[in-house]
C-alpha positions as CSV (number, residue, x, y, z in Angstrom):
1,M,8.5,-9.7,-14.5
2,I,11.5,-7.7,-16.6
3,V,11.9,-10.2,-20.0
4,N,15.6,-9.5,-22.1
5,L,15.0,-9.7,-25.8
6,N,16.9,-9.1,-28.9
7,H,16.7,-8.9,-32.6
8,A,16.5,-12.6,-33.3
9,D,13.5,-12.8,-30.5
10,R,11.3,-10.7,-32.9
11,V,9.7,-13.7,-34.8
12,E,9.0,-16.2,-31.7
13,H,8.0,-12.8,-29.6
14,A,6.5,-11.3,-32.5
15,V,3.1,-9.6,-29.6
16,L,6.0,-8.2,-27.1
17,F,7.7,-6.6,-29.5
18,D,4.4,-5.0,-31.4
19,Q,3.1,-3.9,-28.0
20,M,6.3,-2.4,-27.0
21,F,6.3,0.1,-31.0
22,Q,3.3,0.8,-30.6
23,S,3.7,2.5,-26.7
24,R,6.6,3.5,-28.0
25,A,4.6,5.5,-31.0
26,A,2.1,6.4,-27.9
27,V,4.5,8.1,-25.9
28,F,7.4,9.8,-28.0
29,H,4.8,10.5,-30.9
30,E,1.9,11.3,-29.3
31,R,2.6,12.2,-26.0
32,L,5.8,13.9,-26.2
33,G,5.8,15.0,-30.0
34,W,9.1,13.8,-31.0
35,D,10.3,13.7,-34.0
36,V,10.0,9.6,-34.6
37,T,9.0,7.8,-37.1
38,V,5.7,6.4,-37.0
39,K,4.4,3.5,-39.5
40,N,0.8,1.5,-39.2
41,G,1.4,2.8,-34.9
42,R,4.7,1.6,-34.0
43,E,7.3,3.5,-33.8
44,M,11.1,2.1,-34.7
45,D,14.0,3.2,-36.0
46,R,17.1,2.0,-39.0
47,Y,18.2,0.9,-35.0
48,D,15.3,-1.7,-34.0
49,E,16.0,-2.7,-38.3
50,E,19.4,-2.8,-39.0
51,A,21.6,-3.0,-35.1
52,D,21.5,-6.0,-33.1
53,P,20.1,-4.3,-30.2
54,V,18.6,-5.9,-26.8
55,Y,15.8,-5.0,-24.9
56,L,14.1,-5.1,-21.5
57,L,10.5,-5.5,-21.5
58,A,8.2,-4.7,-17.7
59,V,5.4,-7.7,-18.7
60,D,2.4,-8.2,-16.1
61,D,1.1,-11.8,-16.4
62,E,-1.1,-11.5,-19.0
63,Q,1.8,-10.5,-21.0
64,R,1.3,-6.8,-21.2
65,V,4.3,-5.1,-22.0
66,L,3.8,-2.2,-19.3
67,G,7.4,-0.5,-19.7
68,S,10.8,-0.8,-22.4
69,L,13.9,0.1,-22.7
70,R,16.7,-0.4,-25.5
71,L,20.6,-1.2,-25.7
72,L,23.0,-0.4,-28.3
73,A,27.0,-1.6,-28.1
74,T,28.1,1.4,-28.5
75,T,31.3,-0.3,-30.4
76,G,28.5,0.6,-33.0
77,P,26.0,3.6,-34.0
78,T,24.7,5.0,-31.5
79,M,22.4,7.7,-31.1
80,L,25.1,9.7,-28.4
81,Q,27.3,9.4,-31.4
82,C,24.6,10.1,-34.2
83,E,21.3,11.9,-33.4
84,F,22.1,13.8,-30.3
85,A,25.8,14.9,-31.4
86,H,24.6,18.0,-32.3
87,F,23.3,18.5,-29.0
88,F,26.8,19.2,-27.6
89,D,29.2,21.7,-28.3
90,D,32.0,19.3,-28.1
91,A,31.8,15.9,-28.8
92,V,31.3,12.8,-26.1
93,D,33.1,10.1,-27.6
94,V,31.5,7.0,-25.2
95,A,32.6,3.9,-27.7
96,A,34.0,0.8,-26.0
97,P,33.2,-3.3,-25.0
98,T,32.0,-2.3,-21.5
99,I,29.8,0.3,-22.6
100,W,26.3,0.7,-23.6
101,E,24.0,3.6,-25.0
102,C,20.4,3.1,-23.4
103,T,18.0,4.8,-25.4
104,R,14.2,4.9,-26.2
105,F,13.3,4.1,-22.4
106,C,8.9,4.3,-22.6
107,V,6.3,3.7,-19.8
108,P,3.4,4.4,-21.2
109,P,-0.6,5.6,-19.7
110,G,-2.1,1.9,-18.4
111,S,-4.6,0.6,-21.1
112,D,-7.2,1.9,-19.0
113,G,-5.8,5.6,-20.4
114,T,-4.9,6.2,-16.3
115,A,-1.2,6.8,-14.8
116,Q,0.6,3.4,-14.2
117,D,3.0,3.6,-11.4
118,V,5.8,5.3,-13.1
119,S,9.0,5.3,-10.7
120,T,8.0,1.9,-9.9
121,L,7.9,0.2,-13.5
122,S,11.1,2.9,-13.8
123,A,12.6,1.1,-11.1
124,Q,12.2,-2.3,-11.8
125,L,13.5,-1.4,-16.2
126,L,17.1,-0.3,-13.9
127,I,17.1,-3.2,-12.0
128,G,16.7,-5.3,-14.8
129,L,19.3,-3.2,-16.4
130,C,21.6,-3.7,-14.0
131,E,21.5,-7.4,-13.7
132,L,22.0,-7.5,-17.5
133,C,25.0,-5.4,-17.1
134,L,26.1,-7.1,-14.2
135,A,25.8,-11.1,-15.8
136,S,27.1,-9.5,-19.5
137,G,30.3,-7.9,-18.2
138,I,28.5,-4.0,-19.6
139,E,30.1,-1.4,-16.4
140,Y,28.8,1.1,-17.9
141,V,25.7,2.7,-19.7
142,V,25.3,6.1,-21.2
143,G,22.5,7.6,-22.6
144,V,20.9,11.5,-22.8
145,Y,18.5,12.3,-20.2
146,E,16.3,15.9,-19.3
147,T,17.3,17.0,-16.0
148,P,14.4,16.8,-13.8
149,M,14.5,12.8,-14.3
150,T,17.2,13.0,-11.8
151,R,15.0,13.5,-9.3
152,I,13.8,10.5,-9.8
153,Y,17.2,8.4,-10.4
154,T,18.4,10.1,-7.3
155,R,15.2,8.1,-5.7
156,I,15.5,4.7,-7.1
157,G,19.5,4.3,-6.1
158,W,20.9,4.7,-9.6
159,S,21.9,8.3,-10.5
160,P,24.3,8.9,-13.7
161,E,27.9,11.1,-13.7
162,P,26.8,13.8,-16.1
163,L,29.2,14.0,-18.9
164,A,27.9,17.0,-21.0
165,R,24.9,19.2,-21.0
166,A,23.6,20.1,-24.3
167,R,23.1,23.7,-25.8
168,P,21.0,26.8,-24.1
169,E,18.4,26.0,-27.3
170,I,17.7,21.7,-27.4
171,G,16.5,22.1,-23.7
172,D,17.7,21.1,-20.4
173,I,19.6,18.6,-21.1
174,H,22.8,16.1,-20.4
175,V,24.4,13.2,-21.6
176,G,25.4,10.9,-18.7
177,I,27.0,7.5,-17.2
178,W,25.5,5.2,-15.1
179,E,27.9,2.8,-14.1
180,A,26.4,-0.2,-13.0
181,T,27.7,-2.3,-9.6
182,P,26.4,-4.9,-6.8
183,T,26.0,-1.9,-4.5
184,V,23.9,-0.1,-6.5
185,L,22.1,-2.8,-7.4
186,S,21.4,-3.7,-4.1
187,T,20.5,-0.4,-3.2
188,M,17.6,-0.5,-6.0
189,R,16.0,-3.9,-4.5
190,Q,15.9,-2.2,-1.2
191,R,14.6,1.1,-2.1
192,L,12.2,-0.9,-4.3
193,S,11.2,-3.9,-1.6
194,A,10.1,-0.8,0.6
195,R,8.7,1.2,-2.0
196,T,5.8,-1.7,-3.0
197,N,5.6,-2.5,0.8
198,G,4.5,0.8,1.7
199,R,7.2,1.7,3.8
200,Q,9.1,4.3,1.2
201,I,7.5,6.5,-2.0
202,L,9.7,7.2,-4.7
203,V,8.3,10.9,-5.9
204,A,9.1,11.5,-9.3
């Protein structure tokens, strides 16, 4: 199940938020070694505290958070405009009411320490994201991603258009833009259905 939450939901859904922030700490700080702020085992930044993000959470029947992502309006401060700006030689100027930024895409290890089905959970999150976009008038999603992720996006059925590549010393990183369309949503649903029925495998 995909749950959409925003800053105003942090009291009512405190347990879900707490799990999400703990998962982000486990993935971004402990596993990937990113330079992120972790307090009391939870990863949060200024956008979580000061902006008004939209969060998408993949939640199971026992209300365990299996994965999450965060959306920020590009009409306000974004990580691409601020934290990621130095990645690219030329400024990537993407700002419009119909374009939102996706960051903190997170699928942590399973609660028993084993790897989850990253492809399936990623597909579920992207389907939920596309559904939200179509329902909310969001036409495009922009984000920074590592080049190997292109393979996963292609197999899921929603590939970005690359806008710029980071300087070599930064890493094999692009900024891209995804267009949200009914056709894309239909493709992702069909591929996920085939995946879960055992007729097609999404390979990382």
